[in-house]
C-alpha positions in Angstrom: -65.1 107.8 110.5 -66.3 111.4 110.8 -67.3 112.8 114.1 -70.8 112.0 115.2 -73.3 114.7 114.2 -76.6 115.7 115.9 -79.2 116.8 113.4 -81.3 119.8 113.9 -83.5 121.9 111.7 -86.9 121.7 109.9 -88.7 118.4 109.5 -89.8 119.6 106.0 -86.8 121.6 104.7 -86.7 123.5 101.5 -85.4 121.5 98.5 -85.2 123.8 95.5 -84.4 121.6 92.5 -82.2 124.1 90.7 -79.9 124.5 93.7 -79.0 120.9 94.0 -79.7 119.3 90.6 -76.0 118.6 89.9 -75.7 116.8 93.3 -79.0 115.0 92.6 -77.8 113.6 89.3 -74.4 112.4 90.8 -76.0 110.8 93.8 -78.6 109.1 91.5 -75.8 107.5 89.6 -74.1 106.4 92.8 -77.2 104.7 94.0 -77.6 103.0 90.7 -74.1 101.5 91.0 -74.9 100.1 94.4 -78.3 99.1 93.4 -77.0 97.0 90.5 -74.9 95.0 92.9 -78.0 94.1 94.9 -79.9 93.4 91.7 -77.1 91.0 90.6 -77.1 88.9 93.8 -80.6 88.9 95.4 -83.2 86.4 94.3 -86.1 87.7 92.3 -89.3 88.8 94.1 -92.6 89.6 92.5 -92.8 93.1 91.0 -89.0 93.5 91.4 -89.4 94.0 95.2 -85.8 92.7 95.7 -84.4 95.7 93.9 -85.2 98.8 96.0 -83.5 100.2 99.1 -85.1 101.0 102.4 -85.0 104.3 104.3 -82.8 104.0 107.4 -82.1 106.0 110.5 -79.0 107.5 109.0 -79.7 107.3 105.2 -80.5 104.4 102.9 -79.8 100.7 103.1 -79.7 97.8 100.7 -80.6 95.5 103.7 -78.8 92.1 103.7 -77.5 90.7 100.4 -76.7 87.0 100.1 -73.2 85.9 98.9 -72.9 82.2 99.1 -72.9 81.3 102.8 -72.1 85.0 103.7 -74.2 88.1 103.8 -73.4 91.8 103.5 -75.2 95.1 103.2 -74.4 98.5 101.9 -75.5 101.7 103.7 -75.5 105.3 102.5 -74.9 107.3 105.7 -76.1 110.8 105.1 -75.2 112.0 108.7 -71.5 111.4 108.5 -71.6 111.1 104.6 -70.0 107.7 104.2 -70.8 104.7 102.1 -70.4 101.7 104.5 -70.0 98.1 103.3 -70.7 95.7 106.2 -70.1 91.9 105.9 -71.6 89.3 108.3 -68.1 88.1 109.3 -67.3 91.4 110.8 -65.2 92.9 108.0 -66.1 96.2 106.5 -65.0 99.0 104.2 -66.1 102.7 104.2 -65.8 105.3 101.5 -66.3 109.1 102.0 -69.3 110.7 100.2 -67.8 113.9 98.8 -67.5 115.7 95.5 -66.1 113.0 93.1 -67.0 111.8 89.6 -69.2 108.9 89.0 -66.3 107.1 87.4 -64.1 107.6 90.5 -66.9 106.5 92.8 -67.4 103.4 90.7 -63.8 102.4 90.7 -63.4 103.0 94.5 -66.6 101.1 95.3 -65.8 98.1 93.1 -62.2 98.0 94.6 -63.7 98.0 98.1 -66.0 95.1 97.3 -63.0 93.2 95.8 -61.0 93.7 99.0 -63.8 92.2 100.9 -63.9 89.1 98.6 -67.2 90.2 97.0 -66.9 89.4 93.4 -69.7 90.7 91.3 -70.1 92.1 87.8 -72.7 94.7 86.9 -73.7 96.5 83.7 -72.3 100.0 83.7 -75.1 101.7 81.8 -77.5 103.9 83.7 -81.2 102.9 83.6 -84.5 104.8 83.5 -82.7 108.2 82.9 -81.8 110.3 79.9 -78.1 110.2 80.9 -76.4 107.5 78.9 -72.8 107.9 80.0 -71.5 104.5 81.4 -70.5 104.7 85.1 -66.9 103.8 84.4 -66.6 106.7 81.9 -68.6 109.4 83.6 -66.3 112.2 84.6 -69.1 114.8 84.0 -71.2 114.3 87.1 -69.1 114.9 90.2 -71.1 117.2 92.6 -71.9 116.4 96.2 -73.5 119.0 98.5 -73.9 117.3 101.9 -76.3 119.9 103.1 -78.8 119.3 100.3 -78.3 115.6 100.4 -79.2 115.7 104.1 -82.3 117.8 103.4 -83.5 115.4 100.8 -82.9 112.4 103.1 -84.7 114.1 106.0 -87.7 114.5 103.7 -87.6 110.8 102.9 -87.7 110.1 106.6 -91.0 112.0 106.9 -92.4 110.5 103.7 -91.5 107.0 104.8 -93.3 107.6 108.1 -96.5 108.8 106.4 -96.5 106.0 103.7 -96.2 103.5 106.5 -99.3 105.0 108.1 -101.2 105.2 104.8 -100.4 101.5 104.1 -101.8 100.2 107.4 -105.5 100.1 106.6 -105.1 98.3 103.3 -105.4 94.5 103.7 -105.0 93.5 100.1 -101.6 93.0 98.6 -99.4 96.0 99.0 -95.7 96.7 98.7 -93.4 97.7 101.4 -92.3 101.4 101.3 -89.5 101.3 98.8 -86.8 103.6 97.4 -86.4 102.9 93.7 -82.8 103.8 92.7 -83.8 103.6 89.0 -86.3 106.4 89.2 -85.0 107.9 92.5 -88.3 108.0 94.2 -89.9 106.6 97.4 -93.2 104.9 96.9 -95.8 102.4 98.1 -98.1 100.4 95.8 -101.5 98.8 96.3 -102.9 96.0 94.2 -106.5 95.4 93.2 -106.1 91.6 93.1 -107.2 91.5 89.4 -104.8 90.6 86.7 -103.7 93.3 84.2 -105.0 92.8 80.6 -102.6 91.1 78.3 -100.4 93.5 76.3 -97.0 93.7 74.7 -94.4 95.4 76.9 -91.4 97.1 75.4 -88.9 95.2 77.7 -88.9 91.9 79.6 -88.3 93.6 82.9 -91.5 95.7 82.5 -93.5 92.6 81.8 -92.2 90.8 84.9 -93.6 93.7 87.1 -97.0 94.0 85.5 -99.3 91.3 86.8 -102.0 93.1 88.7 -103.8 96.4 88.5 -102.1 98.9 90.8 -102.4 102.3 92.6 -99.0 103.8 93.4 -98.1 106.9 95.3 -94.9 108.4 96.5 -92.4 111.3 96.4 -89.6 112.2 94.1 -87.3 115.2 94.0 -88.0 116.4 90.5 -86.7 115.7 87.0 -87.7 115.7 83.3 -91.1 117.4 82.8 -91.5 118.5 86.4 -88.5 120.3 87.8 -89.4 120.5 91.5 -90.0 118.0 94.2 -93.5 116.6 94.4 -95.8 113.9 95.7 -97.4 111.8 93.0 -100.0 109.1 92.5 -101.2 107.1 89.5 -103.1 103.9 88.6 -102.4 101.2 86.0 -104.5 100.9 84.1 -105.7 104.5 84.3 -109.5 104.3 84.8 -111.8 106.4 82.6 -112.6 109.8 84.2 -109.4 109.9 86.2 -108.1 113.0 84.5 -111.2 115.0 85.3 -111.5 113.9 88.9 -111.4 116.4 91.8 -109.0 115.4 94.5 -108.0 116.8 97.9 -106.2 118.9 98.8 -106.0 121.8 96.5 -103.7 122.7 94.6 -103.2 119.0 93.9 -104.4 118.0 90.4 -103.8 115.8 87.4 -100.7 116.5 85.3 -101.4 115.5 81.7 -97.8 115.4 80.6 -96.9 113.0 83.4 -100.3 111.1 83.5 -100.2 111.4 87.3 -101.8 113.3 90.1 -99.3 115.8 91.5 -99.0 118.1 94.5 -95.8 120.2 94.7 -93.7 119.6 97.8 -93.3 123.3 98.5 -97.1 123.5 98.9 -96.9 120.7 101.5 -94.1 122.3 103.5 -95.7 125.7 103.6 -99.1 124.3 104.8 -100.2 124.5 108.4 -100.3 120.7 108.6 -97.9 118.9 106.2 -98.8 115.5 107.6 -102.5 116.0 107.0 -102.0 117.4 103.5 -99.9 114.4 102.4 -102.3 111.9 103.9 -105.3 113.7 102.3 -103.5 113.5 99.0 -102.7 109.8 99.3 -106.1 108.8 100.4 -108.0 111.0 98.0 -106.1 109.9 94.9 -106.4 106.2 95.9 -110.1 106.5 96.5 -110.6 108.2 93.1 -108.5 105.6 91.3 -110.1 102.6 93.1 -113.7 103.8 92.7 -113.3 104.7 89.1 -111.4 101.4 88.5 -114.1 99.3 90.2 -111.9 97.9 92.9 -113.5 95.8 95.7 -112.7 98.3 98.4 -114.9 96.5 101.0 -112.7 93.4 100.7 -109.4 95.3 100.4 -109.7 97.8 103.3 -110.4 97.7 107.0 -111.3 100.6 109.4 -108.3 102.1 111.2 -107.2 99.4 113.6 -105.7 101.9 116.0 -107.9 105.0 115.9 -106.7 108.2 117.5 -103.6 110.4 116.9 
């Protein structure tokens, strides 16, 4: 185990996409490998809520995973940069997080599980990404910059805190704050209580997570059509008039290529009050989506139960 570290620095550190994109892709694949183990073993929950990780005090955690009469969990420690596999009987294994290929990480991780008597088979194809290299054959992605990984995780800590606060006044169905390893984002979802209209979904897994109208918001580090970290929000179905709505704060706005409201992370970290800017964005986008979508806000919301700072 590495020596204990004490973290210092900005609460909202810089996270330029181009400077850590290679690490981002590699870490994304590592989380998918671990995530697929959880997916294979944990019973299904509505809207795939059994799939995501949670933000933890030192990184990310799968939380407990059942294995017959035993349980185990897997933690990404971004302070000491270790992957820790902890079993309820006291046994454990730990792998260093360092520059290594996805294939090497996959082999070492599966071997550690085997040593602990955890027998599980996962599909080795990445999901929800353009990269199609199977994990066990991916020697291309092998970067790991611990400084940037730690910056990204510190941002997740702040976002998790604000999403928890944002969630508190909504008394309808809402998701926990969840880290989705497929899309590599941290989000929270509210539900209108009304069923989605029947439609044909391209895959079965999409249809299993599409029962009610939703308003989702969160943070992701950038990829695809938007190559910088950003906060986002969208509704399904998208209500008419959503694309022309004015939201707070500027420069937040609707991104037509993504079909989402966006505010760049850099605008948030440079603002005089990042907390206020993020909460204004979350509340403003939800109110636009709910009002235009005809949600019963009176039934779904309560005044702040704990007013004050």
